[in-house]
mmJSON file of the N, C-alpha and C atoms, coordinates in Angstrom:
{"data_MODEL":{"atom_site":{
"group_PDB":["ATOM","ATOM","ATOM","ATOM","ATOM","ATOM","ATOM","ATOM","ATOM","ATOM","ATOM","ATOM","ATOM","ATOM","ATOM","ATOM","ATOM","ATOM","ATOM","ATOM","ATOM","ATOM","ATOM","ATOM","ATOM","ATOM","ATOM","ATOM","ATOM","ATOM","ATOM","ATOM","ATOM","ATOM","ATOM","ATOM","ATOM","ATOM","ATOM","ATOM","ATOM","ATOM","ATOM","ATOM","ATOM","ATOM","ATOM","ATOM","ATOM","ATOM","ATOM","ATOM","ATOM","ATOM","ATOM","ATOM","ATOM","ATOM","ATOM","ATOM","ATOM","ATOM","ATOM","ATOM","ATOM","ATOM","ATOM","ATOM","ATOM","ATOM","ATOM","ATOM","ATOM","ATOM","ATOM","ATOM","ATOM","ATOM","ATOM","ATOM","ATOM","ATOM","ATOM","ATOM","ATOM","ATOM","ATOM","ATOM","ATOM","ATOM","ATOM","ATOM","ATOM","ATOM","ATOM","ATOM","ATOM","ATOM","ATOM","ATOM","ATOM","ATOM","ATOM","ATOM","ATOM","ATOM","ATOM","ATOM","ATOM","ATOM","ATOM","ATOM","ATOM","ATOM","ATOM","ATOM","ATOM","ATOM","ATOM","ATOM","ATOM","ATOM","ATOM","ATOM","ATOM","ATOM","ATOM","ATOM","ATOM","ATOM","ATOM","ATOM","ATOM","ATOM","ATOM","ATOM","ATOM","ATOM","ATOM","ATOM","ATOM","ATOM","ATOM","ATOM","ATOM","ATOM","ATOM","ATOM","ATOM","ATOM","ATOM","ATOM","ATOM","ATOM","ATOM","ATOM","ATOM","ATOM","ATOM","ATOM","ATOM","ATOM","ATOM","ATOM","ATOM","ATOM","ATOM","ATOM","ATOM","ATOM","ATOM","ATOM","ATOM","ATOM","ATOM","ATOM","ATOM","ATOM","ATOM","ATOM","ATOM","ATOM","ATOM","ATOM","ATOM","ATOM","ATOM","ATOM","ATOM","ATOM","ATOM","ATOM","ATOM","ATOM","ATOM","ATOM","ATOM","ATOM","ATOM","ATOM","ATOM","ATOM","ATOM","ATOM","ATOM","ATOM","ATOM","ATOM","ATOM","ATOM","ATOM","ATOM","ATOM","ATOM","ATOM","ATOM","ATOM","ATOM","ATOM","ATOM","ATOM","ATOM","ATOM","ATOM","ATOM","ATOM","ATOM","ATOM","ATOM","ATOM","ATOM","ATOM","ATOM","ATOM"],
"id":[1,2,3,4,5,6,7,8,9,10,11,12,13,14,15,16,17,18,19,20,21,22,23,24,25,26,27,28,29,30,31,32,33,34,35,36,37,38,39,40,41,42,43,44,45,46,47,48,49,50,51,52,53,54,55,56,57,58,59,60,61,62,63,64,65,66,67,68,69,70,71,72,73,74,75,76,77,78,79,80,81,82,83,84,85,86,87,88,89,90,91,92,93,94,95,96,97,98,99,100,101,102,103,104,105,106,107,108,109,110,111,112,113,114,115,116,117,118,119,120,121,122,123,124,125,126,127,128,129,130,131,132,133,134,135,136,137,138,139,140,141,142,143,144,145,146,147,148,149,150,151,152,153,154,155,156,157,158,159,160,161,162,163,164,165,166,167,168,169,170,171,172,173,174,175,176,177,178,179,180,181,182,183,184,185,186,187,188,189,190,191,192,193,194,195,196,197,198,199,200,201,202,203,204,205,206,207,208,209,210,211,212,213,214,215,216,217,218,219,220,221,222,223,224,225,226,227,228,229,230,231,232,233,234],
"type_symbol":["N","C","C","N","C","C","N","C","C","N","C","C","N","C","C","N","C","C","N","C","C","N","C","C","N","C","C","N","C","C","N","C","C","N","C","C","N","C","C","N","C","C","N","C","C","N","C","C","N","C","C","N","C","C","N","C","C","N","C","C","N","C","C","N","C","C","N","C","C","N","C","C","N","C","C","N","C","C","N","C","C","N","C","C","N","C","C","N","C","C","N","C","C","N","C","C","N","C","C","N","C","C","N","C","C","N","C","C","N","C","C","N","C","C","N","C","C","N","C","C","N","C","C","N","C","C","N","C","C","N","C","C","N","C","C","N","C","C","N","C","C","N","C","C","N","C","C","N","C","C","N","C","C","N","C","C","N","C","C","N","C","C","N","C","C","N","C","C","N","C","C","N","C","C","N","C","C","N","C","C","N","C","C","N","C","C","N","C","C","N","C","C","N","C","C","N","C","C","N","C","C","N","C","C","N","C","C","N","C","C","N","C","C","N","C","C","N","C","C","N","C","C","N","C","C","N","C","C","N","C","C","N","C","C"],
"label_atom_id":["N","CA","C","N","CA","C","N","CA","C","N","CA","C","N","CA","C","N","CA","C","N","CA","C","N","CA","C","N","CA","C","N","CA","C","N","CA","C","N","CA","C","N","CA","C","N","CA","C","N","CA","C","N","CA","C","N","CA","C","N","CA","C","N","CA","C","N","CA","C","N","CA","C","N","CA","C","N","CA","C","N","CA","C","N","CA","C","N","CA","C","N","CA","C","N","CA","C","N","CA","C","N","CA","C","N","CA","C","N","CA","C","N","CA","C","N","CA","C","N","CA","C","N","CA","C","N","CA","C","N","CA","C","N","CA","C","N","CA","C","N","CA","C","N","CA","C","N","CA","C","N","CA","C","N","CA","C","N","CA","C","N","CA","C","N","CA","C","N","CA","C","N","CA","C","N","CA","C","N","CA","C","N","CA","C","N","CA","C","N","CA","C","N","CA","C","N","CA","C","N","CA","C","N","CA","C","N","CA","C","N","CA","C","N","CA","C","N","CA","C","N","CA","C","N","CA","C","N","CA","C","N","CA","C","N","CA","C","N","CA","C","N","CA","C","N","CA","C","N","CA","C","N","CA","C","N","CA","C","N","CA","C","N","CA","C","N","CA","C","N","CA","C"],
"label_alt_id":[null,null,null,null,null,null,null,null,null,null,null,null,null,null,null,null,null,null,null,null,null,null,null,null,null,null,null,null,null,null,null,null,null,null,null,null,null,null,null,null,null,null,null,null,null,null,null,null,null,null,null,null,null,null,null,null,null,null,null,null,null,null,null,null,null,null,null,null,null,null,null,null,null,null,null,null,null,null,null,null,null,null,null,null,null,null,null,null,null,null,null,null,null,null,null,null,null,null,null,null,null,null,null,null,null,null,null,null,null,null,null,null,null,null,null,null,null,null,null,null,null,null,null,null,null,null,null,null,null,null,null,null,null,null,null,null,null,null,null,null,null,null,null,null,null,null,null,null,null,null,null,null,null,null,null,null,null,null,null,null,null,null,null,null,null,null,null,null,null,null,null,null,null,null,null,null,null,null,null,null,null,null,null,null,null,null,null,null,null,null,null,null,null,null,null,null,null,null,null,null,null,null,null,null,null,null,null,null,null,null,null,null,null,null,null,null,null,null,null,null,null,null,null,null,null,null,null,null,null,null,null,null,null,null],
"label_comp_id":["UNK","UNK","UNK","UNK","UNK","UNK","UNK","UNK","UNK","UNK","UNK","UNK","UNK","UNK","UNK","UNK","UNK","UNK","UNK","UNK","UNK","UNK","UNK","UNK","UNK","UNK","UNK","UNK","UNK","UNK","UNK","UNK","UNK","UNK","UNK","UNK","UNK","UNK","UNK","UNK","UNK","UNK","UNK","UNK","UNK","UNK","UNK","UNK","UNK","UNK","UNK","UNK","UNK","UNK","UNK","UNK","UNK","UNK","UNK","UNK","UNK","UNK","UNK","UNK","UNK","UNK","UNK","UNK","UNK","UNK","UNK","UNK","UNK","UNK","UNK","UNK","UNK","UNK","UNK","UNK","UNK","UNK","UNK","UNK","UNK","UNK","UNK","UNK","UNK","UNK","UNK","UNK","UNK","UNK","UNK","UNK","UNK","UNK","UNK","UNK","UNK","UNK","UNK","UNK","UNK","UNK","UNK","UNK","UNK","UNK","UNK","UNK","UNK","UNK","UNK","UNK","UNK","UNK","UNK","UNK","UNK","UNK","UNK","UNK","UNK","UNK","UNK","UNK","UNK","UNK","UNK","UNK","UNK","UNK","UNK","UNK","UNK","UNK","UNK","UNK","UNK","UNK","UNK","UNK","UNK","UNK","UNK","UNK","UNK","UNK","UNK","UNK","UNK","UNK","UNK","UNK","UNK","UNK","UNK","UNK","UNK","UNK","UNK","UNK","UNK","UNK","UNK","UNK","UNK","UNK","UNK","UNK","UNK","UNK","UNK","UNK","UNK","UNK","UNK","UNK","UNK","UNK","UNK","UNK","UNK","UNK","UNK","UNK","UNK","UNK","UNK","UNK","UNK","UNK","UNK","UNK","UNK","UNK","UNK","UNK","UNK","UNK","UNK","UNK","UNK","UNK","UNK","UNK","UNK","UNK","UNK","UNK","UNK","UNK","UNK","UNK","UNK","UNK","UNK","UNK","UNK","UNK","UNK","UNK","UNK","UNK","UNK","UNK","UNK","UNK","UNK","UNK","UNK","UNK"],
"label_asym_id":["A","A","A","A","A","A","A","A","A","A","A","A","A","A","A","A","A","A","A","A","A","A","A","A","A","A","A","A","A","A","A","A","A","A","A","A","A","A","A","A","A","A","A","A","A","A","A","A","A","A","A","A","A","A","A","A","A","A","A","A","A","A","A","A","A","A","A","A","A","A","A","A","A","A","A","A","A","A","A","A","A","A","A","A","A","A","A","A","A","A","A","A","A","A","A","A","A","A","A","A","A","A","A","A","A","A","A","A","A","A","A","A","A","A","A","A","A","A","A","A","A","A","A","A","A","A","A","A","A","A","A","A","A","A","A","A","A","A","A","A","A","A","A","A","A","A","A","A","A","A","A","A","A","A","A","A","A","A","A","A","A","A","A","A","A","A","A","A","A","A","A","A","A","A","A","A","A","A","A","A","A","A","A","A","A","A","A","A","A","A","A","A","A","A","A","A","A","A","A","A","A","A","A","A","A","A","A","A","A","A","A","A","A","A","A","A","A","A","A","A","A","A","A","A","A","A","A","A","A","A","A","A","A","A"],
"label_entity_id":["1","1","1","1","1","1","1","1","1","1","1","1","1","1","1","1","1","1","1","1","1","1","1","1","1","1","1","1","1","1","1","1","1","1","1","1","1","1","1","1","1","1","1","1","1","1","1","1","1","1","1","1","1","1","1","1","1","1","1","1","1","1","1","1","1","1","1","1","1","1","1","1","1","1","1","1","1","1","1","1","1","1","1","1","1","1","1","1","1","1","1","1","1","1","1","1","1","1","1","1","1","1","1","1","1","1","1","1","1","1","1","1","1","1","1","1","1","1","1","1","1","1","1","1","1","1","1","1","1","1","1","1","1","1","1","1","1","1","1","1","1","1","1","1","1","1","1","1","1","1","1","1","1","1","1","1","1","1","1","1","1","1","1","1","1","1","1","1","1","1","1","1","1","1","1","1","1","1","1","1","1","1","1","1","1","1","1","1","1","1","1","1","1","1","1","1","1","1","1","1","1","1","1","1","1","1","1","1","1","1","1","1","1","1","1","1","1","1","1","1","1","1","1","1","1","1","1","1","1","1","1","1","1","1"],
"label_seq_id":[1,1,1,2,2,2,3,3,3,4,4,4,5,5,5,6,6,6,7,7,7,8,8,8,9,9,9,10,10,10,11,11,11,12,12,12,13,13,13,14,14,14,15,15,15,16,16,16,17,17,17,18,18,18,19,19,19,20,20,20,21,21,21,22,22,22,23,23,23,24,24,24,25,25,25,26,26,26,27,27,27,28,28,28,29,29,29,30,30,30,31,31,31,32,32,32,33,33,33,34,34,34,35,35,35,36,36,36,37,37,37,38,38,38,39,39,39,40,40,40,41,41,41,42,42,42,43,43,43,44,44,44,45,45,45,46,46,46,47,47,47,48,48,48,49,49,49,50,50,50,51,51,51,52,52,52,53,53,53,54,54,54,55,55,55,56,56,56,57,57,57,58,58,58,59,59,59,60,60,60,61,61,61,62,62,62,63,63,63,64,64,64,65,65,65,66,66,66,67,67,67,68,68,68,69,69,69,70,70,70,71,71,71,72,72,72,73,73,73,74,74,74,75,75,75,76,76,76,77,77,77,78,78,78],
"pdbx_PDB_ins_code":[null,null,null,null,null,null,null,null,null,null,null,null,null,null,null,null,null,null,null,null,null,null,null,null,null,null,null,null,null,null,null,null,null,null,null,null,null,null,null,null,null,null,null,null,null,null,null,null,null,null,null,null,null,null,null,null,null,null,null,null,null,null,null,null,null,null,null,null,null,null,null,null,null,null,null,null,null,null,null,null,null,null,null,null,null,null,null,null,null,null,null,null,null,null,null,null,null,null,null,null,null,null,null,null,null,null,null,null,null,null,null,null,null,null,null,null,null,null,null,null,null,null,null,null,null,null,null,null,null,null,null,null,null,null,null,null,null,null,null,null,null,null,null,null,null,null,null,null,null,null,null,null,null,null,null,null,null,null,null,null,null,null,null,null,null,null,null,null,null,null,null,null,null,null,null,null,null,null,null,null,null,null,null,null,null,null,null,null,null,null,null,null,null,null,null,null,null,null,null,null,null,null,null,null,null,null,null,null,null,null,null,null,null,null,null,null,null,null,null,null,null,null,null,null,null,null,null,null,null,null,null,null,null,null],
"Cartn_x":[0.602,0.109,0.442,0.796,1.5,1.034,1.846,1.338,1.177,-0.012,-0.097,-0.37,0.597,0.143,-0.971,-1.403,-2.86,-3.352,-1.922,-2.497,-2.789,-1.71,-2.019,-3.41,-3.595,-5.129,-6.13,-5.456,-7.084,-7.424,-6.112,-6.087,-7.39,-6.27,-6.811,-8.756,-9.057,-10.501,-11.162,-10.852,-10.767,-11.198,-10.522,-10.429,-11.595,-11.686,-12.587,-14.15,-14.325,-15.455,-15.939,-14.84,-15.267,-15.841,-14.939,-14.945,-16.247,-16.888,-18.401,-19.62,-19.23,-20.123,-20.386,-19.16,-18.926,-19.816,-19.571,-20.165,-21.771,-22.377,-23.716,-24.424,-23.978,-24.465,-24.465,-22.915,-23.353,-24.391,-25.107,-25.96,-26.973,-27.323,-28.902,-28.547,-28.011,-28.346,-28.814,-27.707,-28.439,-29.543,-30.332,-31.8,-32.64,-32.012,-32.657,-33.236,-31.691,-32.198,-32.964,-32.256,-33.403,-34.665,-35.639,-36.92,-36.761,-36.481,-36.899,-36.323,-36.297,-35.939,-37.466,-37.947,-38.873,-39.959,-39.885,-40.865,-40.783,-40.558,-39.957,-41.21,-40.662,-40.748,-42.414,-42.838,-44.304,-45.316,-44.471,-44.935,-44.914,-44.36,-44.189,-45.116,-44.863,-45.934,-47.746,-48.235,-49.436,-49.662,-48.041,-48.771,-48.608,-48.241,-48.08,-49.571,-50.295,-51.518,-52.665,-51.924,-53.075,-52.911,-51.774,-51.601,-50.905,-49.804,-49.21,-47.947,-47.176,-46.557,-45.211,-44.42,-42.963,-42.669,-42.121,-41.022,-41.528,-43.148,-43.501,-43.389,-43.324,-42.888,-41.503,-40.365,-39.489,-38.764,-40.187,-39.451,-40.156,-40.961,-41.401,-40.786,-40.463,-39.783,-38.556,-37.885,-36.331,-35.661,-36.627,-36.022,-35.826,-34.906,-34.284,-35.452,-35.74,-36.817,-36.457,-35.297,-35.593,-35.921,-36.0,-36.206,-37.553,-38.32,-39.861,-40.567,-39.967,-40.133,-40.145,-39.286,-39.237,-40.79,-40.397,-42.05,-43.139,-42.83,-44.464,-44.555,-43.754,-43.651,-43.666,-43.665,-43.818,-45.423,-45.764,-47.347,-48.318,-47.529,-48.867,-49.063,-50.338,-50.772,-50.273,-49.716,-48.857,-50.079],
"Cartn_y":[-1.4,0.039,0.94,1.977,3.236,4.3,4.809,6.01,7.604,7.915,9.564,10.453,11.803,12.25,13.111,13.754,13.914,15.121,16.307,17.129,16.904,15.867,15.965,15.116,14.305,13.057,14.362,15.223,16.479,16.994,17.64,18.14,17.299,15.79,14.729,14.934,14.739,14.916,15.891,16.856,18.278,18.328,17.903,17.769,17.114,16.137,14.732,15.728,16.081,16.691,18.048,18.563,19.594,18.971,18.07,17.245,16.625,16.319,15.427,16.27,17.362,18.83,19.67,19.547,20.137,18.683,18.404,16.529,16.517,17.196,17.239,18.612,19.343,21.17,20.947,19.781,19.707,18.94,18.525,17.325,17.927,18.539,19.415,20.636,20.887,22.307,21.367,19.978,19.372,18.535,18.923,17.975,19.239,21.021,21.51,21.76,21.683,22.451,21.104,19.852,18.904,19.303,19.553,19.628,21.43,22.148,23.197,23.224,22.265,21.803,20.824,19.992,19.279,20.25,21.369,21.549,22.593,23.319,24.279,23.138,21.471,20.83,20.896,20.354,20.542,21.829,22.804,24.111,24.042,24.183,23.898,23.11,21.829,21.192,21.381,22.047,22.506,23.702,24.806,25.958,25.204,23.827,23.408,23.028,22.622,21.945,23.193,24.3,25.099,26.023,25.369,26.205,27.645,27.952,28.778,28.425,29.282,29.406,28.874,28.229,27.592,28.879,30.015,30.936,31.53,31.905,32.003,31.457,30.245,29.054,29.562,29.202,29.723,30.629,31.966,32.986,32.578,32.31,32.209,30.61,29.982,29.202,28.811,29.968,29.614,28.346,27.116,26.507,26.782,25.744,25.985,25.699,26.121,26.35,25.149,24.523,22.663,22.23,22.352,21.214,21.429,23.037,22.608,21.933,22.321,21.057,19.562,19.08,17.462,17.312,18.033,18.258,17.734,19.467,19.109,17.512,17.058,16.021,14.766,14.94,13.832,13.65,15.002,15.102,14.65,14.977,14.702,13.524,13.414,11.831,11.232,9.86,9.36,8.416],
"Cartn_z":[0.099,-0.358,0.11,-0.98,-1.377,0.422,0.508,1.58,0.771,0.751,0.472,0.925,1.836,2.735,3.038,3.737,3.659,3.22,3.071,2.173,0.587,0.182,-1.239,-1.277,-0.4,-0.544,-0.452,0.534,0.594,-0.849,-1.797,-2.909,-3.937,-3.986,-4.785,-5.009,-3.075,-3.079,-2.967,-3.166,-3.633,-5.034,-5.844,-7.233,-8.266,-7.362,-8.343,-6.823,-6.014,-5.299,-6.66,-7.058,-8.153,-9.475,-10.362,-11.439,-11.478,-10.375,-9.634,-9.916,-8.892,-9.225,-11.02,-11.519,-13.014,-13.593,-13.943,-14.26,-14.056,-12.724,-12.251,-12.807,-13.0,-14.01,-15.301,-15.855,-17.17,-17.285,-16.655,-17.036,-16.872,-16.105,-15.667,-16.538,-16.983,-18.378,-19.862,-19.812,-20.962,-20.867,-20.018,-19.763,-20.059,-19.391,-19.495,-21.029,-22.035,-23.036,-23.892,-23.644,-24.273,-24.172,-22.678,-22.498,-23.151,-23.298,-23.829,-25.46,-26.478,-27.145,-28.172,-26.929,-27.056,-26.889,-26.263,-26.289,-26.984,-27.804,-29.235,-30.396,-30.123,-31.464,-31.149,-30.212,-29.594,-29.858,-29.84,-29.959,-31.687,-32.007,-33.708,-34.416,-33.894,-34.652,-34.391,-33.0,-33.047,-34.182,-34.239,-34.834,-36.774,-36.944,-38.484,-38.44,-37.466,-37.752,-37.449,-37.141,-37.449,-38.603,-39.627,-40.818,-41.164,-40.022,-39.702,-40.958,-41.326,-42.376,-41.461,-42.121,-41.722,-41.699,-41.658,-41.592,-40.226,-40.109,-39.144,-37.593,-38.021,-36.783,-36.288,-37.596,-36.92,-36.093,-36.974,-35.937,-34.534,-34.269,-33.185,-31.566,-32.401,-31.62,-31.784,-33.098,-32.885,-33.729,-33.96,-34.933,-36.451,-36.569,-38.243,-39.27,-40.131,-41.407,-41.516,-42.151,-42.634,-41.263,-39.982,-39.14,-39.18,-39.2,-39.63,-40.662,-41.747,-43.072,-42.717,-42.197,-42.127,-41.005,-39.826,-39.116,-39.893,-40.812,-41.632,-42.629,-42.818,-43.753,-43.221,-41.738,-41.26,-40.768,-40.712,-40.349,-41.458,-42.337,-43.944,-43.887,-44.34,-44.435,-45.85,-45.56,-46.06,-47.596],
"occupancy":[1.0,1.0,1.0,1.0,1.0,1.0,1.0,1.0,1.0,1.0,1.0,1.0,1.0,1.0,1.0,1.0,1.0,1.0,1.0,1.0,1.0,1.0,1.0,1.0,1.0,1.0,1.0,1.0,1.0,1.0,1.0,1.0,1.0,1.0,1.0,1.0,1.0,1.0,1.0,1.0,1.0,1.0,1.0,1.0,1.0,1.0,1.0,1.0,1.0,1.0,1.0,1.0,1.0,1.0,1.0,1.0,1.0,1.0,1.0,1.0,1.0,1.0,1.0,1.0,1.0,1.0,1.0,1.0,1.0,1.0,1.0,1.0,1.0,1.0,1.0,1.0,1.0,1.0,1.0,1.0,1.0,1.0,1.0,1.0,1.0,1.0,1.0,1.0,1.0,1.0,1.0,1.0,1.0,1.0,1.0,1.0,1.0,1.0,1.0,1.0,1.0,1.0,1.0,1.0,1.0,1.0,1.0,1.0,1.0,1.0,1.0,1.0,1.0,1.0,1.0,1.0,1.0,1.0,1.0,1.0,1.0,1.0,1.0,1.0,1.0,1.0,1.0,1.0,1.0,1.0,1.0,1.0,1.0,1.0,1.0,1.0,1.0,1.0,1.0,1.0,1.0,1.0,1.0,1.0,1.0,1.0,1.0,1.0,1.0,1.0,1.0,1.0,1.0,1.0,1.0,1.0,1.0,1.0,1.0,1.0,1.0,1.0,1.0,1.0,1.0,1.0,1.0,1.0,1.0,1.0,1.0,1.0,1.0,1.0,1.0,1.0,1.0,1.0,1.0,1.0,1.0,1.0,1.0,1.0,1.0,1.0,1.0,1.0,1.0,1.0,1.0,1.0,1.0,1.0,1.0,1.0,1.0,1.0,1.0,1.0,1.0,1.0,1.0,1.0,1.0,1.0,1.0,1.0,1.0,1.0,1.0,1.0,1.0,1.0,1.0,1.0,1.0,1.0,1.0,1.0,1.0,1.0,1.0,1.0,1.0,1.0,1.0,1.0,1.0,1.0,1.0,1.0,1.0,1.0],
"B_iso_or_equiv":[0.0,0.0,0.0,0.0,0.0,0.0,0.0,0.0,0.0,0.0,0.0,0.0,0.0,0.0,0.0,0.0,0.0,0.0,0.0,0.0,0.0,0.0,0.0,0.0,0.0,0.0,0.0,0.0,0.0,0.0,0.0,0.0,0.0,0.0,0.0,0.0,0.0,0.0,0.0,0.0,0.0,0.0,0.0,0.0,0.0,0.0,0.0,0.0,0.0,0.0,0.0,0.0,0.0,0.0,0.0,0.0,0.0,0.0,0.0,0.0,0.0,0.0,0.0,0.0,0.0,0.0,0.0,0.0,0.0,0.0,0.0,0.0,0.0,0.0,0.0,0.0,0.0,0.0,0.0,0.0,0.0,0.0,0.0,0.0,0.0,0.0,0.0,0.0,0.0,0.0,0.0,0.0,0.0,0.0,0.0,0.0,0.0,0.0,0.0,0.0,0.0,0.0,0.0,0.0,0.0,0.0,0.0,0.0,0.0,0.0,0.0,0.0,0.0,0.0,0.0,0.0,0.0,0.0,0.0,0.0,0.0,0.0,0.0,0.0,0.0,0.0,0.0,0.0,0.0,0.0,0.0,0.0,0.0,0.0,0.0,0.0,0.0,0.0,0.0,0.0,0.0,0.0,0.0,0.0,0.0,0.0,0.0,0.0,0.0,0.0,0.0,0.0,0.0,0.0,0.0,0.0,0.0,0.0,0.0,0.0,0.0,0.0,0.0,0.0,0.0,0.0,0.0,0.0,0.0,0.0,0.0,0.0,0.0,0.0,0.0,0.0,0.0,0.0,0.0,0.0,0.0,0.0,0.0,0.0,0.0,0.0,0.0,0.0,0.0,0.0,0.0,0.0,0.0,0.0,0.0,0.0,0.0,0.0,0.0,0.0,0.0,0.0,0.0,0.0,0.0,0.0,0.0,0.0,0.0,0.0,0.0,0.0,0.0,0.0,0.0,0.0,0.0,0.0,0.0,0.0,0.0,0.0,0.0,0.0,0.0,0.0,0.0,0.0,0.0,0.0,0.0,0.0,0.0,0.0],
"pdbx_formal_charge":[null,null,null,null,null,null,null,null,null,null,null,null,null,null,null,null,null,null,null,null,null,null,null,null,null,null,null,null,null,null,null,null,null,null,null,null,null,null,null,null,null,null,null,null,null,null,null,null,null,null,null,null,null,null,null,null,null,null,null,null,null,null,null,null,null,null,null,null,null,null,null,null,null,null,null,null,null,null,null,null,null,null,null,null,null,null,null,null,null,null,null,null,null,null,null,null,null,null,null,null,null,null,null,null,null,null,null,null,null,null,null,null,null,null,null,null,null,null,null,null,null,null,null,null,null,null,null,null,null,null,null,null,null,null,null,null,null,null,null,null,null,null,null,null,null,null,null,null,null,null,null,null,null,null,null,null,null,null,null,null,null,null,null,null,null,null,null,null,null,null,null,null,null,null,null,null,null,null,null,null,null,null,null,null,null,null,null,null,null,null,null,null,null,null,null,null,null,null,null,null,null,null,null,null,null,null,null,null,null,null,null,null,null,null,null,null,null,null,null,null,null,null,null,null,null,null,null,null,null,null,null,null,null,null],
"auth_seq_id":[1,1,1,2,2,2,3,3,3,4,4,4,5,5,5,6,6,6,7,7,7,8,8,8,9,9,9,10,10,10,11,11,11,12,12,12,13,13,13,14,14,14,15,15,15,16,16,16,17,17,17,18,18,18,19,19,19,20,20,20,21,21,21,22,22,22,23,23,23,24,24,24,25,25,25,26,26,26,27,27,27,28,28,28,29,29,29,30,30,30,31,31,31,32,32,32,33,33,33,34,34,34,35,35,35,36,36,36,37,37,37,38,38,38,39,39,39,40,40,40,41,41,41,42,42,42,43,43,43,44,44,44,45,45,45,46,46,46,47,47,47,48,48,48,49,49,49,50,50,50,51,51,51,52,52,52,53,53,53,54,54,54,55,55,55,56,56,56,57,57,57,58,58,58,59,59,59,60,60,60,61,61,61,62,62,62,63,63,63,64,64,64,65,65,65,66,66,66,67,67,67,68,68,68,69,69,69,70,70,70,71,71,71,72,72,72,73,73,73,74,74,74,75,75,75,76,76,76,77,77,77,78,78,78],
"auth_comp_id":["UNK","UNK","UNK","UNK","UNK","UNK","UNK","UNK","UNK","UNK","UNK","UNK","UNK","UNK","UNK","UNK","UNK","UNK","UNK","UNK","UNK","UNK","UNK","UNK","UNK","UNK","UNK","UNK","UNK","UNK","UNK","UNK","UNK","UNK","UNK","UNK","UNK","UNK","UNK","UNK","UNK","UNK","UNK","UNK","UNK","UNK","UNK","UNK","UNK","UNK","UNK","UNK","UNK","UNK","UNK","UNK","UNK","UNK","UNK","UNK","UNK","UNK","UNK","UNK","UNK","UNK","UNK","UNK","UNK","UNK","UNK","UNK","UNK","UNK","UNK","UNK","UNK","UNK","UNK","UNK","UNK","UNK","UNK","UNK","UNK","UNK","UNK","UNK","UNK","UNK","UNK","UNK","UNK","UNK","UNK","UNK","UNK","UNK","UNK","UNK","UNK","UNK","UNK","UNK","UNK","UNK","UNK","UNK","UNK","UNK","UNK","UNK","UNK","UNK","UNK","UNK","UNK","UNK","UNK","UNK","UNK","UNK","UNK","UNK","UNK","UNK","UNK","UNK","UNK","UNK","UNK","UNK","UNK","UNK","UNK","UNK","UNK","UNK","UNK","UNK","UNK","UNK","UNK","UNK","UNK","UNK","UNK","UNK","UNK","UNK","UNK","UNK","UNK","UNK","UNK","UNK","UNK","UNK","UNK","UNK","UNK","UNK","UNK","UNK","UNK","UNK","UNK","UNK","UNK","UNK","UNK","UNK","UNK","UNK","UNK","UNK","UNK","UNK","UNK","UNK","UNK","UNK","UNK","UNK","UNK","UNK","UNK","UNK","UNK","UNK","UNK","UNK","UNK","UNK","UNK","UNK","UNK","UNK","UNK","UNK","UNK","UNK","UNK","UNK","UNK","UNK","UNK","UNK","UNK","UNK","UNK","UNK","UNK","UNK","UNK","UNK","UNK","UNK","UNK","UNK","UNK","UNK","UNK","UNK","UNK","UNK","UNK","UNK","UNK","UNK","UNK","UNK","UNK","UNK"],
"auth_asym_id":["A","A","A","A","A","A","A","A","A","A","A","A","A","A","A","A","A","A","A","A","A","A","A","A","A","A","A","A","A","A","A","A","A","A","A","A","A","A","A","A","A","A","A","A","A","A","A","A","A","A","A","A","A","A","A","A","A","A","A","A","A","A","A","A","A","A","A","A","A","A","A","A","A","A","A","A","A","A","A","A","A","A","A","A","A","A","A","A","A","A","A","A","A","A","A","A","A","A","A","A","A","A","A","A","A","A","A","A","A","A","A","A","A","A","A","A","A","A","A","A","A","A","A","A","A","A","A","A","A","A","A","A","A","A","A","A","A","A","A","A","A","A","A","A","A","A","A","A","A","A","A","A","A","A","A","A","A","A","A","A","A","A","A","A","A","A","A","A","A","A","A","A","A","A","A","A","A","A","A","A","A","A","A","A","A","A","A","A","A","A","A","A","A","A","A","A","A","A","A","A","A","A","A","A","A","A","A","A","A","A","A","A","A","A","A","A","A","A","A","A","A","A","A","A","A","A","A","A","A","A","A","A","A","A"],
"auth_atom_id":["N","CA","C","N","CA","C","N","CA","C","N","CA","C","N","CA","C","N","CA","C","N","CA","C","N","CA","C","N","CA","C","N","CA","C","N","CA","C","N","CA","C","N","CA","C","N","CA","C","N","CA","C","N","CA","C","N","CA","C","N","CA","C","N","CA","C","N","CA","C","N","CA","C","N","CA","C","N","CA","C","N","CA","C","N","CA","C","N","CA","C","N","CA","C","N","CA","C","N","CA","C","N","CA","C","N","CA","C","N","CA","C","N","CA","C","N","CA","C","N","CA","C","N","CA","C","N","CA","C","N","CA","C","N","CA","C","N","CA","C","N","CA","C","N","CA","C","N","CA","C","N","CA","C","N","CA","C","N","CA","C","N","CA","C","N","CA","C","N","CA","C","N","CA","C","N","CA","C","N","CA","C","N","CA","C","N","CA","C","N","CA","C","N","CA","C","N","CA","C","N","CA","C","N","CA","C","N","CA","C","N","CA","C","N","CA","C","N","CA","C","N","CA","C","N","CA","C","N","CA","C","N","CA","C","N","CA","C","N","CA","C","N","CA","C","N","CA","C","N","CA","C","N","CA","C","N","CA","C","N","CA","C","N","CA","C","N","CA","C","N","CA","C"],
"pdbx_PDB_model_num":[1,1,1,1,1,1,1,1,1,1,1,1,1,1,1,1,1,1,1,1,1,1,1,1,1,1,1,1,1,1,1,1,1,1,1,1,1,1,1,1,1,1,1,1,1,1,1,1,1,1,1,1,1,1,1,1,1,1,1,1,1,1,1,1,1,1,1,1,1,1,1,1,1,1,1,1,1,1,1,1,1,1,1,1,1,1,1,1,1,1,1,1,1,1,1,1,1,1,1,1,1,1,1,1,1,1,1,1,1,1,1,1,1,1,1,1,1,1,1,1,1,1,1,1,1,1,1,1,1,1,1,1,1,1,1,1,1,1,1,1,1,1,1,1,1,1,1,1,1,1,1,1,1,1,1,1,1,1,1,1,1,1,1,1,1,1,1,1,1,1,1,1,1,1,1,1,1,1,1,1,1,1,1,1,1,1,1,1,1,1,1,1,1,1,1,1,1,1,1,1,1,1,1,1,1,1,1,1,1,1,1,1,1,1,1,1,1,1,1,1,1,1,1,1,1,1,1,1,1,1,1,1,1,1]
}}}
């Protein structure tokens, strides 16, 4: 078993705690962004159902026009 001075162990523990905290914060942020994007898509689908122009939907949801066009294609009956 290798001896590690207390001060070195404390530094390692602190670094590990900081790393874990940063990882959790990134995970929370990604979850928030994913949820916001999901809500934008839901809103865009509803706007398409109401017949609003793609450009208007893009303006109010912040979604790219190409993505809205894909949503529209998926909603059209085959």
